[in-house]
C-alpha positions as CSV (number, residue, x, y, z in Angstrom):
1,R,111.5,88.1,77.3
2,F,112.3,90.2,80.4
3,R,114.0,87.9,83.2
4,I,113.7,88.7,86.7
5,L,115.3,87.0,89.9
6,V,112.9,87.3,93.0
7,M,114.6,87.0,96.4
8,G,113.5,87.0,100.1
9,K,111.9,85.1,102.6
10,A,109.0,82.7,102.0
11,N,106.6,85.1,103.6
12,A,107.7,88.1,101.8
13,G,104.6,88.4,99.5
14,K,106.6,87.7,96.4
15,T,104.1,85.6,94.5
16,T,101.5,88.3,95.1
17,I,103.7,91.0,93.5
18,L,104.4,88.8,90.6
19,Q,100.6,88.2,90.0
20,R,99.9,91.9,90.2
21,V,102.8,92.7,87.8
22,C,101.3,90.0,85.4
23,N,97.6,91.1,86.2
24,T,96.4,87.8,87.3
25,T,95.4,85.7,90.3
26,D,96.4,82.5,88.8
27,E,99.6,80.4,89.8
28,P,102.4,80.6,87.4
29,E,103.2,77.8,85.1
30,I,106.7,76.1,86.0
31,F,109.4,75.2,83.5
32,D,112.7,73.8,84.2
33,G,116.1,75.1,83.0
34,N,115.7,73.6,79.5
35,G,112.3,75.1,78.9
36,E,110.2,71.9,79.7
37,K,106.9,72.2,81.5
38,V,107.1,70.8,85.0
39,L,104.3,68.4,85.5
40,C,105.6,66.5,88.5
41,R,102.8,66.9,91.2
42,A,105.5,66.6,94.0
43,H,107.4,69.5,92.5
44,I,104.5,71.7,92.0
45,K,103.3,71.1,95.6
46,R,106.7,72.1,96.8
47,M,106.5,75.2,94.8
48,Q,103.1,76.1,96.2
49,R,104.6,75.7,99.6
50,G,107.3,78.2,98.7
51,Y,110.2,75.9,97.9
52,H,111.6,76.6,94.4
53,N,114.5,75.3,92.5
54,I,116.2,78.7,91.4
55,E,116.7,77.3,87.8
56,D,113.0,77.0,87.4
57,E,111.1,79.5,85.2
58,L,107.9,80.9,86.5
59,V,105.6,82.2,83.8
60,F,102.2,83.6,84.0
61,K,99.9,82.8,81.1
62,S,98.5,86.5,81.3
63,N,101.9,87.9,80.4
64,P,104.4,85.3,79.2
65,R,106.8,88.1,78.3
66,F,108.1,87.9,81.9
67,V,110.2,85.1,83.1
68,F,110.6,84.9,86.9
69,H,113.1,82.9,89.2
70,D,112.6,82.4,92.8
71,S,115.7,82.1,95.0
72,C,113.7,80.7,98.1
73,G,116.2,78.3,99.9
74,F,119.3,80.2,101.0
75,E,117.4,82.3,103.4
76,A,117.3,79.4,105.8
77,G,121.0,79.5,106.3
78,S,122.2,76.7,104.0
79,E,125.6,77.3,102.7
80,A,124.9,75.0,99.7
81,E,121.8,76.9,98.7
82,F,123.6,80.1,98.9
83,D,126.4,78.8,96.8
84,K,123.8,77.7,94.1
85,M,122.2,81.1,94.3
86,K,125.5,82.9,93.9
87,K,126.4,80.7,91.1
88,F,123.0,81.4,89.2
89,V,123.5,85.1,89.6
90,T,126.9,85.1,88.4
91,D,126.3,82.7,85.3
92,H,123.0,84.3,84.3
93,A,124.2,88.1,84.8
94,K,126.6,87.3,81.8
95,D,125.4,84.4,79.9
96,A,126.4,84.3,76.4
97,K,123.0,83.5,75.4
98,L,121.1,86.9,75.7
99,E,117.5,84.9,76.2
100,R,119.3,83.4,79.4
101,R,120.3,86.4,81.1
102,I,118.6,88.0,84.1
103,H,117.9,91.7,83.7
104,A,116.9,92.7,87.2
105,I,117.0,91.3,90.8
106,W,114.0,92.2,93.2
107,Y,115.0,91.5,96.8
108,C,111.8,91.5,98.9
109,I,112.1,92.5,102.7
110,P,108.8,92.3,104.6
111,L,107.9,95.1,107.0
112,S,105.3,92.8,108.7
113,E,108.5,91.6,110.7
114,S,109.8,95.0,111.6
115,H,111.8,93.5,114.4
116,R,114.0,91.4,112.1
117,M,113.9,93.3,108.8
118,V,117.6,92.6,107.9
119,T,118.9,89.2,108.9
120,A,122.1,87.3,108.3
121,A,120.9,86.1,104.9
122,E,120.4,89.7,103.8
123,K,123.9,90.6,105.1
124,K,125.4,87.7,103.5
125,F,123.8,88.3,100.2
126,F,124.7,92.0,99.9
127,N,128.3,91.3,101.2
128,E,129.3,88.4,99.1
129,C,127.1,88.3,95.9
130,D,128.3,90.6,93.3
131,S,125.5,90.8,90.4
132,G,127.8,92.7,88.0
133,H,125.6,95.1,85.8
134,V,122.4,93.6,86.9
135,P,120.6,96.0,89.3
136,V,119.4,94.8,92.6
137,I,116.1,96.7,93.8
138,V,115.1,96.3,97.4
139,L,111.4,96.0,97.6
140,L,110.1,96.8,101.0
141,T,106.9,94.6,101.0
142,K,103.7,94.4,103.1
143,A,104.4,98.2,104.3
144,D,100.6,98.5,105.1
145,A,101.3,96.0,107.9
146,L,102.8,99.0,110.0
147,N,99.1,100.3,110.2
148,L,98.5,98.1,113.1
149,D,101.8,99.1,114.8
150,A,100.6,102.8,114.2
151,I,97.3,102.5,115.9
152,E,98.9,100.4,118.9
153,E,101.4,103.3,119.2
154,L,98.7,105.9,119.2
155,M,96.7,104.1,121.9
156,D,99.7,103.5,124.0
157,R,99.8,107.4,123.8
158,G,96.2,107.9,125.2
159,F,94.2,108.1,122.1
160,S,90.9,106.2,121.8
161,E,90.6,103.4,119.3
162,D,88.5,105.6,117.0
163,E,91.1,108.6,117.3
164,A,93.9,106.2,116.6
165,M,92.4,104.9,113.5
166,K,91.9,108.3,112.2
167,E,95.4,109.4,112.8
168,A,97.2,106.1,111.9
169,P,97.9,106.8,108.2
170,E,100.3,109.9,109.2
171,V,102.1,107.7,111.8
172,E,102.2,104.7,109.4
173,K,104.2,107.0,107.0
174,Q,106.5,107.9,109.8
175,L,107.1,104.2,110.7
176,Q,107.7,103.3,107.0
177,K,110.1,106.1,106.5
178,G,112.0,104.9,109.7
179,C,112.1,101.4,108.5
180,L,113.4,102.5,105.0
181,E,116.1,104.7,106.7
182,K,117.3,101.8,108.9
183,I,117.4,99.3,106.1
184,K,119.3,101.8,103.9
185,G,121.7,102.3,107.0
186,W,122.4,98.6,107.3
187,L,122.7,97.6,103.6
188,N,124.4,100.5,102.1
189,E,127.4,99.9,104.3
190,L,128.0,96.5,102.8
191,K,130.0,95.5,99.9
192,F,127.4,95.2,97.2
193,P,124.6,97.5,98.2
194,P,121.3,97.7,96.3
195,L,120.9,100.1,93.5
196,S,117.6,101.3,94.8
197,Y,114.8,100.9,97.3
198,L,111.0,100.9,96.8
199,M,108.1,100.7,99.3
200,L,105.1,98.7,98.3
201,A,101.8,98.5,100.0
202,G,98.4,97.2,99.1
203,M,99.6,94.4,96.9
204,E,97.1,92.0,98.2
205,Q,94.4,93.9,96.6
206,E,93.4,92.7,93.2
207,G,94.4,95.2,90.6
208,A,97.0,96.8,92.6
209,D,99.1,99.3,90.9
210,C,102.7,98.3,90.0
211,E,103.6,101.3,87.8
212,E,106.1,102.5,90.5
213,L,107.8,99.1,90.5
214,L,108.0,99.0,86.9
215,K,109.3,102.6,86.6
216,C,111.9,102.0,89.3
217,T,113.0,98.8,87.5
218,A,113.3,100.6,84.1
219,A,115.2,103.6,85.7
220,A,117.7,101.0,87.0
221,L,118.6,99.4,83.7
222,T,121.6,100.8,82.1
223,E,122.2,98.2,79.2
224,E,121.1,99.3,75.7
225,G,117.6,98.0,74.9
226,L,116.7,96.6,78.3
227,Q,114.4,99.6,79.0
228,G,112.6,98.9,75.7
229,L,112.3,95.2,76.6
230,L,110.8,95.9,79.9
231,I,108.4,98.4,78.6
232,S,107.2,96.2,75.6
233,S,106.3,93.7,78.3
234,Q,103.7,96.2,79.7
235,Q,102.2,97.6,76.4
236,S,98.9,97.7,78.3
237,N,100.4,100.3,80.8
238,L,100.1,103.7,78.8
239,G,101.4,105.6,81.7
240,L,104.6,103.7,81.7
241,C,105.1,103.7,78.0
242,M,104.5,107.6,78.1
243,E,107.2,107.9,81.1
244,F,109.5,105.8,79.0
245,A,109.3,108.0,75.8
246,I,110.0,111.3,78.0
247,M,113.0,109.5,79.5
248,K,114.2,108.7,76.1
């Protein structure tokens, strides 16, 4: 099974992305570090509020070939939670048991908070957490939230509301590009910068296309057999399978 650690603030749209990747609207089932299903109501309620134990496995019935872990906790500034997350990454990056290893890390940064995209938590992670051979991909989530910023900017320039809405997509692209360049500038200067960056928009829509995310993840994998493992978890995605065959 392909194992991914998902990181980022509680409002970064992480669960929505995982649901789209697994083509479902259901909540994931939770299993503890020993593979036992978690049935405790209090634990499930905490998870639904965005609080996860990083050791818990989140698995969707629609595609059990993916196993997700959620780091939520250290972003609030707790040193103990950061150390726990760091130990998890270190241990699971080189676990002797192949099935326990994490294969990729998705770090979600929401553009809905464009005034505070990179906080102390992101800087701390990319300065202090060495993920070894496990690729870290920064996902710029909620990129379509900049549409409203684009409309406001155009109206400030004197456009009518109708004109602003018509011109907004082009300005939105420029704003997205500006955010990406800023984030790259900040993170690429740190000790352990991410391997790649990907802009994600429209993930709230049912049936949103995750092909670019999966392609980006496949391209980041260097270990023998891991691309095949990721592709095999997405057999229904013909485009991805063909792309992988060409890459090979």
